[in-house]
C-alpha positions as CSV (number, residue, x, y, z in Angstrom):
1,M,0.0,0.0,0.0
2,S,3.0,2.4,0.7
3,D,4.1,2.1,-2.9
4,K,0.7,3.2,-4.2
5,I,0.6,6.1,-1.8
6,E,4.1,7.2,-3.0
7,K,2.9,7.0,-6.6
8,H,-0.1,9.1,-5.7
9,R,2.2,11.7,-4.1
10,Q,4.5,11.8,-7.1
11,S,1.4,12.2,-9.4
12,Q,0.1,15.0,-7.3
13,L,3.5,16.8,-7.5
14,K,3.5,16.3,-11.3
15,I,0.1,17.9,-11.7
16,E,1.1,20.8,-9.5
17,D,4.2,21.4,-11.7
18,E,2.0,21.3,-14.8
19,F,-0.3,23.9,-13.4
20,K,2.7,26.1,-12.6
21,I,3.9,26.0,-16.3
22,G,0.3,26.3,-17.6
23,H,0.3,22.8,-19.2
24,I,-2.0,20.2,-17.9
25,D,-1.5,16.5,-18.8
26,H,-4.9,15.0,-18.9
27,G,-3.4,11.6,-18.5
28,S,-1.9,12.6,-15.2
29,I,-5.3,13.8,-14.0
30,E,-6.9,10.5,-15.0
31,L,-4.1,8.6,-13.2
32,Q,-4.7,10.8,-10.1
33,N,-8.4,10.1,-10.1
34,E,-7.8,6.4,-10.6
35,L,-5.3,6.3,-7.7
36,C,-7.7,8.3,-5.5
37,G,-10.5,5.8,-6.3
38,Q,-8.3,2.8,-5.5
39,N,-7.3,4.4,-2.2
40,E,-10.8,5.1,-1.2
41,N,-11.8,1.5,-2.0
42,E,-9.0,0.2,0.0
43,L,-9.9,2.4,3.0
44,H,-13.5,1.2,2.6
45,D,-12.4,-2.5,2.5
46,Q,-10.2,-1.9,5.6
47,N,-13.1,-0.4,7.5
48,E,-15.3,-3.4,6.5
49,L,-12.6,-5.7,7.8
50,N,-12.5,-3.8,11.0
51,D,-16.3,-3.8,11.4
52,K,-16.4,-7.6,10.7
53,S,-13.7,-8.3,13.2
54,E,-15.6,-6.2,15.8
55,F,-18.9,-8.0,14.9
56,D,-17.2,-11.5,15.2
57,T,-15.8,-10.6,18.6
58,E,-19.1,-9.3,20.0
59,I,-21.2,-12.1,18.5
60,K,-18.9,-14.8,19.8
61,E,-19.2,-13.3,23.3
62,L,-23.0,-13.2,23.1
63,R,-23.2,-16.8,21.7
64,N,-20.9,-18.0,24.4
65,R,-23.2,-16.5,27.0
66,I,-26.2,-18.1,25.3
67,D,-24.4,-21.5,25.3
68,D,-23.7,-21.1,29.0
69,I,-27.4,-20.4,29.6
70,D,-28.4,-23.4,27.5
71,E,-26.1,-25.6,29.6
72,Q,-27.7,-24.3,32.8
73,I,-31.2,-25.0,31.4
74,L,-30.2,-28.6,30.6
75,K,-28.7,-29.1,34.0
76,L,-31.9,-27.7,35.6
77,I,-34.1,-30.1,33.4
78,S,-31.9,-33.0,34.5
79,K,-32.3,-31.9,38.1
80,R,-36.1,-31.7,37.6
81,F,-36.0,-35.2,36.1
82,S,-34.2,-36.5,39.1
83,E,-36.9,-35.1,41.4
84,V,-39.5,-36.7,39.1
85,Q,-37.8,-40.0,39.8
86,K,-38.5,-39.5,43.5
87,V,-42.1,-38.8,42.7
88,V,-42.4,-42.0,40.6
89,A,-40.9,-44.0,43.5
90,L,-43.4,-42.5,45.9
91,K,-46.3,-43.1,43.6
92,K,-45.3,-46.7,43.0
93,K,-45.1,-47.2,46.8
94,H,-48.6,-45.9,47.3
95,N,-50.1,-47.1,44.0
96,M,-51.0,-43.5,43.1
97,P,-52.0,-42.5,39.5
98,V,-49.5,-40.8,37.1
99,F,-51.8,-38.0,35.9
100,H,-52.8,-35.3,38.4
101,P,-54.9,-32.8,36.3
102,A,-55.3,-30.2,39.0
103,R,-51.6,-30.1,39.8
104,E,-50.7,-29.6,36.1
105,E,-53.3,-26.9,35.4
106,D,-52.3,-25.0,38.6
107,L,-48.7,-25.1,37.5
108,I,-49.5,-23.9,33.9
109,S,-51.6,-21.0,35.3
110,R,-48.9,-19.9,37.6
111,L,-46.2,-20.1,34.9
112,R,-48.4,-18.1,32.5
113,D,-48.8,-15.4,35.2
114,Q,-45.0,-15.3,35.7
115,A,-44.4,-15.1,32.0
116,Q,-46.7,-12.0,31.7
117,K,-44.9,-10.3,34.6
118,S,-41.6,-11.0,32.8
119,D,-42.7,-9.6,29.5
120,M,-42.6,-13.1,27.9
121,D,-45.2,-14.8,25.7
122,P,-47.5,-16.9,28.0
123,D,-48.4,-19.2,25.1
124,F,-44.8,-19.9,24.4
125,I,-44.1,-20.7,28.1
126,E,-47.2,-22.9,28.3
127,E,-46.2,-24.9,25.2
128,L,-42.7,-25.3,26.5
129,Y,-43.9,-26.7,29.8
130,R,-46.6,-28.9,28.2
131,V,-43.7,-30.7,26.5
132,I,-41.8,-31.0,29.7
133,L,-44.8,-32.2,31.6
134,R,-45.8,-34.7,29.0
135,N,-42.3,-36.1,28.9
136,S,-42.5,-36.5,32.7
137,R,-45.8,-38.3,32.5
138,L,-44.6,-40.6,29.7
139,H,-41.6,-41.6,31.8
140,Q,-43.8,-42.2,34.8
141,S,-46.2,-44.2,32.7
142,V,-43.4,-46.4,31.5
143,E,-42.4,-47.0,35.1
144,M,-46.0,-47.4,36.4
145,K,-47.0,-49.9,33.7
146,Q,-44.8,-52.4,35.5
147,Q,-46.8,-51.7,38.7
148,G,-49.7,-54.0,39.5
149,I,-52.5,-53.4,41.9
150,R,-53.0,-57.1,42.3
151,P,-49.8,-58.7,40.8
152,G,-50.0,-62.4,40.4
153,S,-53.8,-62.4,39.8
154,K,-55.0,-64.5,36.9
155,V,-56.3,-62.6,33.9
156,L,-58.0,-64.3,30.9
157,I,-58.3,-62.2,27.7
158,V,-60.8,-63.6,25.3
159,G,-59.7,-62.4,21.9
160,G,-56.2,-61.8,23.2
161,Y,-54.6,-62.3,19.8
162,G,-56.5,-59.4,18.3
163,Q,-55.2,-55.9,18.2
164,M,-56.9,-54.5,21.3
165,G,-56.7,-57.8,23.1
166,S,-53.0,-58.1,22.6
167,Y,-52.6,-54.5,23.7
168,F,-54.0,-55.3,27.1
169,V,-52.2,-58.7,27.2
170,W,-49.0,-56.7,27.1
171,F,-50.1,-54.2,29.8
172,F,-51.2,-56.9,32.3
173,T,-48.2,-59.1,31.6
174,T,-45.7,-56.3,32.2
175,S,-47.5,-55.4,35.5
176,G,-46.9,-58.8,37.0
177,Y,-50.3,-60.5,36.2
178,E,-50.6,-64.1,35.0
179,V,-52.2,-63.7,31.6
180,R,-54.0,-66.3,29.6
181,I,-55.5,-66.0,26.1
182,L,-58.6,-67.7,24.8
183,S,-59.6,-67.7,21.1
184,E,-61.5,-69.9,18.7
185,N,-58.3,-71.9,18.1
186,N,-58.1,-73.1,21.7
187,W,-61.7,-72.9,22.8
188,D,-61.5,-76.6,23.6
189,K,-59.3,-75.6,26.6
190,V,-61.9,-73.0,27.9
191,Q,-62.5,-74.9,31.2
192,E,-58.8,-75.2,31.9
193,L,-58.1,-71.5,31.1
194,C,-61.0,-70.3,33.3
195,M,-59.8,-72.3,36.3
196,D,-59.3,-70.0,39.3
197,I,-59.4,-66.9,37.1
198,D,-59.7,-63.5,38.7
199,L,-60.6,-61.3,35.6
200,V,-62.1,-62.2,32.3
201,L,-61.8,-59.5,29.6
202,I,-63.9,-59.9,26.5
203,S,-62.2,-58.3,23.5
204,V,-63.9,-59.5,20.3
205,P,-65.8,-57.8,17.5
206,I,-69.2,-56.3,18.3
207,D,-71.2,-58.8,16.3
208,V,-69.9,-61.8,18.3
209,T,-69.7,-60.2,21.7
210,L,-73.0,-61.3,23.1
211,E,-72.5,-64.9,21.9
212,T,-69.0,-65.0,23.4
213,I,-70.2,-63.7,26.7
214,S,-72.9,-66.4,26.7
215,R,-70.5,-69.2,25.7
216,I,-67.9,-68.4,28.4
217,A,-70.2,-67.7,31.3
218,P,-70.8,-71.3,32.4
219,H,-67.1,-71.8,32.9
220,L,-66.4,-68.8,35.1
221,P,-65.8,-69.0,38.9
222,P,-68.6,-67.2,40.8
223,N,-66.3,-64.5,42.1
224,A,-64.5,-63.8,38.8
225,L,-64.7,-60.2,37.5
226,L,-66.3,-60.2,34.0
227,A,-65.7,-57.2,31.8
228,D,-65.8,-56.3,28.1
229,L,-64.0,-53.8,25.8
230,T,-66.9,-53.2,23.3
231,S,-67.7,-49.8,21.9
232,V,-71.4,-50.3,22.6
233,K,-72.4,-51.0,26.2
234,T,-76.1,-51.6,26.8
235,A,-76.5,-55.0,25.2
236,P,-73.1,-56.5,26.3
237,L,-73.6,-55.2,29.9
238,N,-77.1,-56.6,30.1
239,E,-75.9,-60.0,28.8
240,M,-73.0,-60.1,31.3
241,L,-75.4,-59.3,34.2
242,K,-77.8,-62.0,32.9
243,V,-75.4,-64.9,32.6
244,H,-72.9,-64.2,35.4
245,S,-73.7,-63.7,39.1
246,G,-70.3,-62.2,40.0
247,P,-68.9,-58.7,39.6
248,V,-69.5,-57.1,36.2
249,I,-68.2,-53.9,34.6
250,G,-68.2,-52.5,31.0
251,L,-65.1,-50.9,29.6
252,H,-64.7,-48.9,26.4
253,P,-61.2,-47.7,25.5
254,L,-61.6,-44.5,23.4
255,F,-58.3,-45.0,21.6
256,G,-56.7,-47.4,19.2
257,P,-54.1,-50.1,20.0
258,T,-51.2,-48.1,18.5
259,C,-50.8,-45.9,21.6
260,T,-47.5,-46.7,23.4
261,T,-48.9,-45.7,26.8
262,L,-52.2,-45.0,28.4
263,D,-51.1,-41.5,29.3
264,K,-54.2,-39.3,29.4
265,Q,-56.1,-41.8,27.3
266,I,-59.8,-42.0,28.1
267,I,-61.5,-45.2,29.1
268,A,-65.3,-45.1,29.6
269,I,-66.7,-47.4,32.2
270,T,-70.3,-48.5,32.8
271,P,-70.9,-50.0,36.3
272,G,-72.7,-53.3,36.4
273,R,-72.6,-55.3,39.6
274,K,-70.5,-55.3,42.8
275,P,-68.6,-52.0,42.3
276,R,-66.3,-52.6,45.2
277,E,-65.0,-55.9,43.7
278,C,-64.5,-54.0,40.4
279,Q,-62.6,-51.1,41.8
280,W,-59.1,-52.8,41.6
281,L,-59.4,-53.0,37.8
282,I,-60.3,-49.3,37.6
283,D,-57.4,-48.4,39.9
284,Q,-55.1,-50.4,37.7
285,L,-56.2,-48.5,34.6
286,I,-55.7,-45.2,36.4
287,L,-52.3,-46.3,37.6
288,W,-51.3,-46.9,34.0
289,G,-52.2,-43.3,33.3
290,A,-55.7,-43.6,31.9
291,I,-58.5,-41.1,32.5
292,I,-61.7,-42.8,33.6
293,V,-65.1,-41.4,32.6
294,S,-68.1,-43.1,34.1
295,S,-71.7,-43.3,32.8
296,D,-74.6,-45.7,32.6
297,A,-74.8,-47.8,29.5
298,K,-77.7,-45.9,27.9
299,E,-76.0,-42.5,28.2
300,H,-72.7,-44.0,26.9
301,D,-74.3,-45.5,23.8
302,H,-76.2,-42.3,23.0
303,I,-73.0,-40.2,23.3
304,M,-71.1,-42.7,21.1
305,D,-73.8,-42.4,18.5
306,I,-72.5,-38.9,18.0
307,V,-68.8,-39.1,19.0
308,Q,-68.1,-42.2,17.0
309,A,-70.8,-43.2,14.6
310,L,-71.9,-39.8,13.3
311,R,-68.4,-38.5,13.0
312,H,-67.1,-41.6,11.2
313,F,-70.2,-41.7,8.9
314,A,-70.0,-38.0,8.0
315,T,-66.3,-38.5,7.2
316,F,-67.1,-41.6,5.1
317,C,-69.7,-39.6,3.1
318,F,-67.3,-36.8,2.5
319,G,-64.6,-39.2,1.3
320,Q,-67.0,-41.0,-1.0
321,F,-68.3,-37.8,-2.5
322,L,-64.7,-36.8,-3.4
323,S,-64.1,-40.2,-4.9
324,K,-67.3,-40.2,-6.9
325,H,-66.5,-36.8,-8.4
326,K,-63.0,-37.9,-9.2
327,I,-61.4,-35.0,-7.4
328,E,-57.7,-34.7,-8.0
329,L,-56.7,-35.0,-4.4
330,S,-53.0,-34.2,-4.8
331,R,-53.8,-31.1,-6.8
332,T,-56.2,-29.8,-4.2
333,L,-53.6,-30.2,-1.5
334,E,-51.3,-27.9,-3.5
335,F,-53.9,-25.2,-3.1
336,S,-55.0,-26.2,0.4
337,S,-55.2,-24.1,3.5
338,P,-53.9,-25.7,6.7
339,I,-57.5,-26.4,7.9
340,Y,-58.3,-28.2,4.6
341,R,-55.2,-30.3,4.9
342,L,-56.1,-31.1,8.5
343,E,-59.6,-32.1,7.4
344,M,-58.2,-34.3,4.6
345,G,-55.8,-35.9,7.1
346,M,-58.8,-37.1,9.1
347,V,-60.6,-38.3,6.0
348,G,-57.5,-40.1,4.7
349,R,-56.9,-41.6,8.2
350,L,-60.4,-43.3,8.1
351,F,-59.8,-44.9,4.7
352,A,-56.4,-46.1,5.8
353,Q,-57.9,-48.5,8.3
354,D,-60.0,-51.6,8.4
355,S,-63.5,-51.2,6.9
356,S,-65.0,-54.0,8.9
357,L,-64.0,-52.1,12.2
358,Y,-65.9,-49.0,11.1
359,S,-68.9,-51.0,9.7
360,E,-69.3,-52.6,13.1
361,I,-69.2,-49.2,14.8
362,I,-71.6,-47.4,12.3
363,F,-74.2,-50.2,12.1
364,A,-73.9,-51.4,15.7
365,T,-77.5,-50.6,16.8
366,P,-80.9,-49.6,15.4
367,S,-80.8,-46.3,17.3
368,R,-77.4,-45.6,15.8
369,R,-78.7,-46.2,12.3
370,K,-81.7,-44.0,13.0
371,I,-79.7,-41.0,14.0
372,L,-77.5,-41.4,10.9
373,K,-80.6,-41.3,8.7
374,E,-81.7,-38.1,10.5
375,F,-78.3,-36.6,9.7
376,L,-78.8,-37.3,6.0
377,L,-82.3,-35.9,6.1
378,S,-81.0,-32.7,7.7
379,L,-78.7,-32.2,4.7
380,N,-81.7,-32.2,2.4
381,E,-83.1,-29.3,4.4
382,Q,-80.3,-27.1,3.0
383,I,-81.2,-27.8,-0.7
384,E,-84.0,-25.2,-0.9
385,M,-81.7,-22.6,0.7
386,L,-79.1,-23.3,-2.1
387,D,-81.7,-23.3,-4.8
388,N,-83.0,-19.9,-3.7
389,N,-79.5,-18.5,-3.2
390,D,-80.7,-17.5,0.2
391,K,-77.7,-16.0,2.0
392,V,-79.9,-14.4,4.6
393,L,-81.3,-17.7,5.7
394,F,-77.8,-19.1,5.7
395,M,-76.6,-16.4,8.1
396,E,-79.7,-16.9,10.3
397,R,-78.9,-20.6,10.6
398,F,-75.3,-19.9,11.1
399,S,-76.0,-17.5,14.0
400,Q,-78.4,-19.9,15.6
401,T,-75.9,-22.7,15.5
402,A,-73.1,-20.4,16.8
403,K,-75.3,-19.4,19.7
404,W,-75.9,-23.1,20.5
405,F,-72.1,-23.8,20.5
406,G,-71.6,-21.0,23.0
407,P,-68.2,-20.5,24.7
408,F,-67.0,-23.8,23.2
409,S,-66.5,-22.0,19.8
410,E,-63.8,-19.8,21.3
411,Q,-62.1,-22.8,22.9
412,A,-62.3,-24.7,19.6
413,L,-60.8,-21.8,17.8
414,R,-57.8,-21.7,20.2
415,E,-57.3,-25.5,20.1
416,S,-57.6,-25.8,16.3
417,T,-55.3,-22.8,15.8
418,F,-52.7,-24.6,17.9
419,I,-53.1,-27.8,15.9
420,I,-52.9,-25.8,12.6
421,N,-49.7,-24.0,13.7
422,K,-48.1,-27.4,14.5
423,L,-49.2,-28.7,11.1
424,I,-47.6,-25.7,9.4
425,E,-44.4,-26.3,11.3
426,R,-44.3,-29.9,10.0
427,F,-45.4,-29.4,6.4
C-alpha cells in the first residue's frame, strides 16, 4: 500500500508542476483520479474488515453466554428429572396415578402469570412446559405400567390375539399378572383356562360379543370379574349381568391399540354389579395413566352415536363424495389451506384403516342407524336454501348454530389454531 501512496504523491506533484507551467497533462489527472478511487476503496475495505472483526468478537461473546445459559437449562431439566424419579418411586409405593390434572393446570396457570410479569409470551411458556410435563408423564407411565394393583392375579383375555386384546395382554403381563389367552383356536381348553381366574376381559368384534359372553359364562368361577371392551355397552352389559352372578363392569377404550402408553387416554366405564369388587381394575387403569369417565350404559351409547358413529359416517360420506366426483386430491392439496389439509388428514386416516371395524361401529344398533338417517335428512333441508341463493337464511342458521355452540366456539378456535400451527411447522 505504501508504494501506491508514493505513486499518488508523485502524481500530485507532477500535476502541481504542470499547473505552474500552464500545461495540464490530462493523462496525469486520470491517473490521479484512478489512484484516489483505489485508495478510497482500500480504505472502505479496511473499514469493513475492522467492522467484521468487531462483529465477530461481539457475536462470539454473546453466543458463548447463550451457550452457557443453555447448559444451565439442561442441568436444571436434568435436576427436575431426578426429582420426578423420586415422585415416581413414591407413587409406586402408594399405587397412586400418574396424571394429576389439578396439579398440572395450577402449574401452567402460575407459569403463564409469571411469563406475563416477565414480558414473555405466555403461550410460548405454556407450550414449552406442556412438552416437559408430557415427557415427565410418559416416563412415569413407563415406570408405572410395571406396577400391578394385584400382581399375580390371573387374567383371561378372550380375543387376546386381536389388536386391542394383545394390547391389554402386554399391559397386564408387564405389570406382573398371570395372563391367559382364549380364542377360537383353543376354545377346547376353555375350562382349563378359566380355572381360578380373577378377571375375564372380552375383546372380540361387536357382532360376536353377546355370543362370546354367553359361551364363556358357564365356565367362570362365581367371584370372577367379568368385563368387556366393546364400543357399545347396553346389550353387552345386560348380557353379562344375565349370565354371570359375580362382579361385572363394562369398559370402552376411546383410543386405538397403537398408543404406546395410556397417558391421558380416556376409558369409559359402565358399572354393572358389585362395584367394590371391580374397583381394583379401575385403579389399575388409572395407575397406567388412563382417565376414567363413568356413565350408565344408555348414556354411553347415546353419546357414542355422536362421538363415533356420526363422526365416522360423515367422514365416510365426504370421502365417498370426493371419490365419486374424481377430485384430483394431490392437486387440491397444492392449493390447500392448513385447515383443509387437517380435514383431509382425518378423512384419509379413516380410509387407511379396516373397513370392517368401522362398519361394526356405524351399524352397531338400530338407534345408531336411525340418528345417521336423521343426519342425512338434515342435509336435504339445505337444498332449498341453495336453490334460492338465500344468503340471509344461511346467516340466520349460522347464527343460531353459533349461539348453540356458545363458549366452546372460542375454545375450539384456540385449540384448532394450535393444531394448525403445528401442522404448518411440519409441512
